C-alpha positions as CSV (number, residue, x, y, z in Angstrom):
1,M,-33.1,-40.7,-141.1
2,Y,-31.3,-38.4,-138.8
3,L,-30.7,-34.6,-138.8
4,G,-27.3,-33.3,-138.0
5,I,-27.2,-29.5,-137.5
6,D,-24.1,-27.3,-137.1
7,C,-24.6,-23.7,-135.9
8,G,-21.4,-22.0,-137.0
9,T,-20.2,-18.5,-136.9
10,Q,-21.0,-17.7,-140.5
11,G,-24.0,-20.0,-141.1
12,A,-25.9,-23.1,-140.2
13,K,-25.4,-26.4,-141.9
14,V,-28.0,-29.2,-142.0
15,L,-27.2,-32.8,-143.0
16,L,-29.8,-35.5,-143.6
17,W,-28.2,-38.9,-142.8
18,N,-29.5,-42.3,-143.8
19,A,-28.3,-44.7,-141.1
20,R,-29.3,-47.7,-143.1
21,T,-27.1,-46.8,-146.1
22,E,-24.6,-44.7,-144.1
23,Q,-24.9,-41.9,-146.5
24,V,-25.6,-38.1,-146.4
25,V,-28.7,-37.9,-148.7
26,A,-29.1,-34.1,-148.6
27,A,-27.3,-31.0,-147.2
28,S,-28.0,-27.3,-146.9
29,Y,-26.1,-24.2,-145.7
30,H,-27.8,-20.9,-144.8
31,T,-25.7,-17.9,-143.8
32,Y,-26.3,-15.1,-141.4
33,G,-24.3,-11.9,-140.5
34,L,-22.4,-10.5,-137.5
35,I,-23.1,-7.4,-135.4
36,S,-19.8,-5.6,-135.4
37,D,-20.6,-1.9,-134.7
38,R,-17.8,-1.4,-132.1
39,P,-14.1,-2.3,-132.3
40,G,-13.8,-5.9,-131.2
41,Q,-17.6,-6.5,-131.0
42,K,-18.8,-9.7,-132.6
43,E,-22.4,-10.6,-131.8
44,Q,-25.4,-12.4,-133.4
45,H,-29.1,-12.7,-132.9
46,P,-30.0,-16.3,-131.9
47,A,-33.2,-15.8,-133.9
48,A,-31.0,-15.8,-137.0
49,W,-29.7,-19.2,-136.1
50,L,-33.2,-20.6,-135.7
51,D,-34.3,-19.1,-139.0
52,A,-31.3,-20.7,-140.8
53,I,-31.9,-24.0,-139.1
54,K,-35.6,-24.0,-140.0
55,S,-34.8,-23.2,-143.7
56,G,-32.1,-25.8,-143.7
57,I,-34.4,-28.6,-142.4
58,Q,-37.1,-27.7,-144.9
59,T,-34.5,-27.7,-147.7
60,V,-33.0,-31.2,-147.0
61,I,-36.4,-32.8,-146.5
62,A,-37.6,-31.4,-149.8
63,D,-34.4,-32.3,-151.6
64,A,-34.5,-35.9,-150.3
65,A,-38.2,-36.1,-151.1
66,I,-39.0,-37.8,-147.8
67,S,-41.8,-37.4,-145.2
68,P,-40.8,-35.5,-142.1
69,T,-42.1,-38.5,-140.1
70,E,-39.0,-40.4,-141.2
71,I,-36.8,-38.2,-139.1
72,A,-35.8,-40.3,-136.0
73,A,-33.5,-37.9,-134.1
74,I,-31.6,-34.6,-134.1
75,G,-28.0,-33.8,-133.1
76,I,-26.6,-30.3,-132.7
77,S,-23.1,-29.0,-133.1
78,G,-22.4,-25.4,-132.3
79,Q,-19.7,-22.7,-132.3
80,Q,-18.0,-22.8,-129.0
81,H,-17.8,-20.2,-126.2
82,G,-20.7,-17.9,-127.2
83,L,-23.0,-16.4,-124.5
84,V,-26.8,-16.6,-124.8
85,L,-28.8,-15.1,-121.9
86,L,-32.4,-15.7,-121.0
87,D,-34.5,-14.0,-118.3
88,E,-37.0,-15.7,-115.9
89,H,-39.6,-15.8,-118.6
90,D,-37.2,-17.4,-121.2
91,N,-37.0,-14.2,-123.2
92,L,-33.6,-13.4,-124.8
93,I,-32.0,-10.5,-122.9
94,R,-29.5,-9.4,-125.6
95,P,-27.8,-10.7,-128.7
96,A,-25.3,-13.5,-128.2
97,K,-21.7,-12.5,-127.7
98,L,-19.5,-14.8,-129.8
99,W,-16.2,-16.5,-129.2
100,C,-14.5,-14.1,-131.6
101,D,-15.7,-11.0,-129.7
102,T,-12.6,-9.2,-128.3
103,E,-14.0,-6.1,-126.8
104,T,-14.0,-8.1,-123.6
105,V,-10.2,-8.1,-123.1
106,P,-10.0,-5.5,-120.3
107,E,-12.6,-7.2,-118.2
108,L,-11.0,-10.6,-118.5
109,T,-7.5,-9.2,-117.8
110,A,-8.6,-7.5,-114.7
111,F,-10.5,-10.6,-113.5
112,L,-7.6,-12.9,-113.9
113,A,-5.3,-10.6,-112.1
114,R,-7.7,-10.1,-109.2
115,F,-8.4,-13.9,-109.0
116,N,-4.7,-14.7,-108.8
117,A,-4.2,-12.0,-106.1
118,E,-7.1,-13.1,-104.0
119,R,-6.8,-16.9,-104.3
120,G,-3.0,-17.1,-104.5
121,A,-3.2,-19.2,-107.7
122,P,-4.2,-18.6,-111.3
123,V,-7.6,-19.7,-112.6
124,H,-6.2,-22.6,-114.5
125,H,-5.0,-24.1,-111.2
126,F,-8.7,-24.7,-110.5
127,T,-10.0,-25.4,-114.0
128,G,-7.1,-27.2,-115.7
129,I,-7.3,-24.9,-118.7
130,H,-6.0,-21.4,-119.4
131,I,-8.6,-18.8,-120.1
132,P,-8.2,-16.8,-123.4
133,V,-10.4,-14.0,-124.5
134,A,-12.5,-16.4,-126.7
135,F,-13.9,-18.2,-123.6
136,T,-17.4,-17.4,-122.3
137,L,-16.1,-16.1,-119.1
138,A,-14.9,-12.9,-120.8
139,K,-18.3,-12.3,-122.4
140,L,-20.1,-12.6,-119.1
141,L,-17.7,-10.3,-117.3
142,W,-18.3,-7.7,-120.1
143,V,-22.1,-7.9,-119.6
144,Q,-21.6,-7.6,-115.9
145,A,-19.5,-4.5,-116.2
146,H,-21.2,-2.7,-119.1
147,E,-24.8,-3.8,-119.0
148,P,-25.6,-4.3,-115.3
149,E,-29.4,-4.2,-115.9
150,S,-29.1,-7.0,-118.4
151,Y,-26.9,-8.9,-116.0
152,R,-29.4,-8.7,-113.2
153,R,-32.1,-10.2,-115.4
154,I,-30.1,-13.4,-116.1
155,A,-32.0,-16.6,-115.1
156,K,-30.3,-19.0,-117.5
157,L,-26.9,-19.0,-119.3
158,F,-26.2,-21.0,-122.5
159,L,-23.5,-21.8,-125.0
160,P,-25.0,-21.7,-128.6
161,H,-25.5,-25.4,-129.0
162,E,-27.0,-25.6,-125.5
163,Y,-29.5,-22.8,-126.3
164,L,-30.6,-24.7,-129.4
165,N,-31.0,-27.9,-127.4
166,Y,-33.2,-25.9,-124.9
167,W,-35.2,-24.3,-127.7
168,L,-35.8,-27.8,-129.2
169,T,-36.6,-29.6,-126.0
170,G,-37.3,-27.2,-123.1
171,H,-34.7,-29.1,-121.0
172,Y,-32.0,-27.0,-119.5
173,C,-28.7,-28.9,-119.5
174,A,-25.0,-28.8,-120.6
175,E,-22.5,-31.5,-121.5
176,Y,-18.9,-31.7,-120.4
177,G,-17.1,-31.0,-123.7
178,D,-18.6,-27.7,-124.7
179,A,-18.9,-26.7,-121.0
180,S,-15.2,-27.0,-120.6
181,G,-14.8,-23.9,-122.9
182,T,-16.7,-21.6,-120.6
183,G,-13.8,-20.7,-118.2
184,W,-15.8,-21.7,-115.1
185,F,-15.7,-25.5,-115.6
186,D,-13.3,-27.8,-113.7
187,T,-11.9,-30.1,-116.4
188,F,-10.2,-32.4,-113.9
189,N,-13.5,-33.3,-112.1
190,R,-16.0,-32.5,-114.9
191,C,-18.1,-30.1,-112.8
192,W,-18.6,-26.4,-112.4
193,S,-15.7,-24.7,-110.6
194,K,-17.2,-23.1,-107.5
195,E,-14.0,-21.2,-106.9
196,V,-14.2,-19.5,-110.3
197,V,-18.0,-19.1,-110.3
198,D,-18.0,-17.5,-106.8
199,A,-15.3,-15.0,-107.9
200,I,-17.6,-13.9,-110.7
201,D,-20.8,-13.8,-108.7
202,P,-21.8,-16.1,-105.7
203,A,-25.4,-16.1,-107.1
204,L,-24.3,-17.4,-110.4
205,L,-23.9,-21.1,-109.6
206,A,-27.6,-21.6,-109.0
207,K,-28.3,-20.3,-112.6
208,L,-26.0,-22.7,-114.4
209,P,-27.4,-25.7,-116.2
210,P,-27.2,-29.2,-114.8
211,L,-24.5,-31.3,-116.4
212,I,-25.2,-34.5,-118.4
213,E,-23.0,-37.2,-119.9
214,A,-22.4,-37.1,-123.6
215,H,-24.4,-40.3,-124.2
216,Q,-27.5,-38.9,-122.5
217,P,-30.1,-37.1,-124.7
218,A,-30.6,-33.4,-124.1
219,G,-34.3,-34.1,-124.3
220,F,-37.1,-34.7,-126.7
221,L,-38.5,-32.4,-129.4
222,S,-41.3,-30.3,-127.8
223,A,-44.7,-29.8,-129.3
224,S,-44.1,-26.1,-130.0
225,S,-40.7,-26.6,-131.7
226,A,-42.0,-29.6,-133.6
227,A,-44.9,-27.5,-135.0
228,I,-42.5,-24.7,-136.1
229,L,-40.0,-27.2,-137.8
230,G,-42.6,-29.5,-139.2
231,L,-41.1,-32.5,-137.5
232,P,-42.5,-35.3,-135.3
233,Q,-43.0,-34.4,-131.6
234,G,-41.0,-36.4,-129.1
235,I,-38.0,-37.5,-131.2
236,P,-34.8,-37.5,-129.2
237,V,-32.3,-34.6,-129.3
238,S,-28.8,-35.8,-128.5
239,S,-26.5,-34.0,-126.0
240,G,-24.6,-32.6,-129.0
241,G,-21.5,-30.5,-128.3
242,G,-19.1,-27.9,-129.4
243,D,-18.0,-28.0,-133.0
244,N,-14.5,-29.2,-132.2
245,M,-15.7,-32.0,-129.9
246,M,-18.2,-33.1,-132.7
247,S,-15.4,-32.9,-135.3
248,A,-13.3,-35.2,-133.2
249,I,-16.0,-37.8,-133.1
250,G,-16.8,-37.4,-136.8
251,T,-13.1,-37.9,-137.8
252,G,-12.6,-40.9,-135.4
253,N,-10.3,-38.8,-133.2
254,I,-11.4,-40.6,-130.0
255,E,-8.2,-42.4,-129.1
256,P,-4.5,-41.3,-129.0
257,G,-2.5,-41.0,-132.2
258,I,-4.9,-39.0,-134.5
259,L,-4.8,-35.3,-135.3
260,T,-7.8,-33.4,-136.7
261,M,-7.4,-30.0,-138.4
262,S,-10.5,-27.8,-138.8
263,L,-10.3,-24.7,-140.9
264,G,-13.4,-22.4,-140.4
265,T,-13.8,-18.9,-139.2
266,S,-11.1,-20.0,-136.7
267,G,-8.4,-22.7,-137.2
268,T,-7.9,-25.6,-134.8
269,L,-5.7,-28.6,-134.4
270,F,-6.5,-31.2,-131.8
271,T,-6.0,-34.7,-130.6
272,H,-7.3,-37.2,-128.0
273,A,-5.8,-37.8,-124.5
274,P,-7.0,-40.4,-122.0
275,Q,-6.3,-38.0,-119.1
276,Q,-6.1,-34.2,-118.6
277,I,-2.7,-32.9,-119.6
278,E,-0.5,-30.5,-117.6
279,T,-1.1,-27.1,-119.1
280,Q,1.2,-25.0,-116.9
281,P,4.1,-25.0,-119.4
282,H,1.7,-24.9,-122.4
283,P,-0.6,-21.9,-122.0
284,D,-1.5,-22.0,-125.7
285,I,-3.1,-25.5,-125.4
286,N,-6.8,-25.4,-124.7
287,A,-7.1,-28.6,-122.6
288,F,-10.8,-29.2,-123.2
289,C,-12.8,-32.3,-122.2
290,S,-13.9,-34.3,-125.1
291,S,-17.4,-35.5,-125.8
292,S,-16.3,-39.1,-125.8
293,G,-15.1,-39.5,-122.3
294,G,-11.6,-38.3,-122.6
295,W,-9.8,-34.9,-123.1
296,L,-9.2,-32.9,-126.2
297,P,-5.9,-30.9,-126.2
298,L,-6.3,-28.2,-128.8
299,V,-4.4,-25.3,-130.3
300,S,-6.2,-22.6,-132.3
301,T,-6.0,-19.3,-134.1
302,M,-8.9,-16.9,-134.3
303,N,-8.8,-15.9,-138.0
304,V,-8.7,-18.3,-141.0
305,T,-11.5,-18.4,-143.5
306,N,-13.1,-15.2,-142.5
307,A,-9.9,-13.4,-143.7
308,I,-10.2,-15.3,-147.0
309,N,-13.8,-14.4,-147.4
310,A,-13.1,-10.8,-146.7
311,F,-10.4,-10.8,-149.3
312,R,-12.7,-12.5,-151.8
313,E,-15.4,-9.9,-151.2
314,V,-12.9,-7.0,-151.8
């Protein structure tokens, strides 16, 4: 039995998968809210993710009437681009800023203009991907500008799925697919872009997580997290990835000729490419790395089902 967990913008889904019968034997969904006190602000407390995941795991194990010892491994999918910050004692510094947070527009606009002027080329020349406001870069620039004390405390930076992997295993790492949506990742060479990172803060590079291949595990379930979740200590936790990268694998979109459409809080349409595409004439294409060894050209819109849900609630 395997646990598949998706930490989305509106809630966390947990699936219990029977590999022998190739069936989902139980599923759960637990919601959580958004912090949206200022225009454009969209944040969440990572503790809410952990509470929802814990409840979801308990639900599927109870519904399937199995022993927790039957769980052989865990895989995490997460909302892309969010920013989770820990200090040197692994304490959360502030709530996570999410992909849909847009109060960061002025900081990103100023950074991109300054970078172009100083380097004589736009950021995407170094990263292979255009940087919209949804990317993690904008969130970090906002914290740097508006919460300098919080910024100075940063010891580790995570995307949501990376934070969950770290909480589960204690191993600090990132994989190429989700990392390519930060804004400081070189999608050509699959590494952190020193040019972009140095333009943010020369001290930042040493704080970024080591990169692993998608087929490598993020680590193994720690004793402390196993006790909280009621699961066996030491089971592997896969590298996991961003929700779109995991959707590509789940829909078989790992070779050219397939399109996947995902309609969630955002809407995305993406395909597979065996090499990085030329993005200069196509600024609306997010030329991500995939989590299957290729690339994932993707177009998106920020508002889909959250607009429907708001209308329904009215």
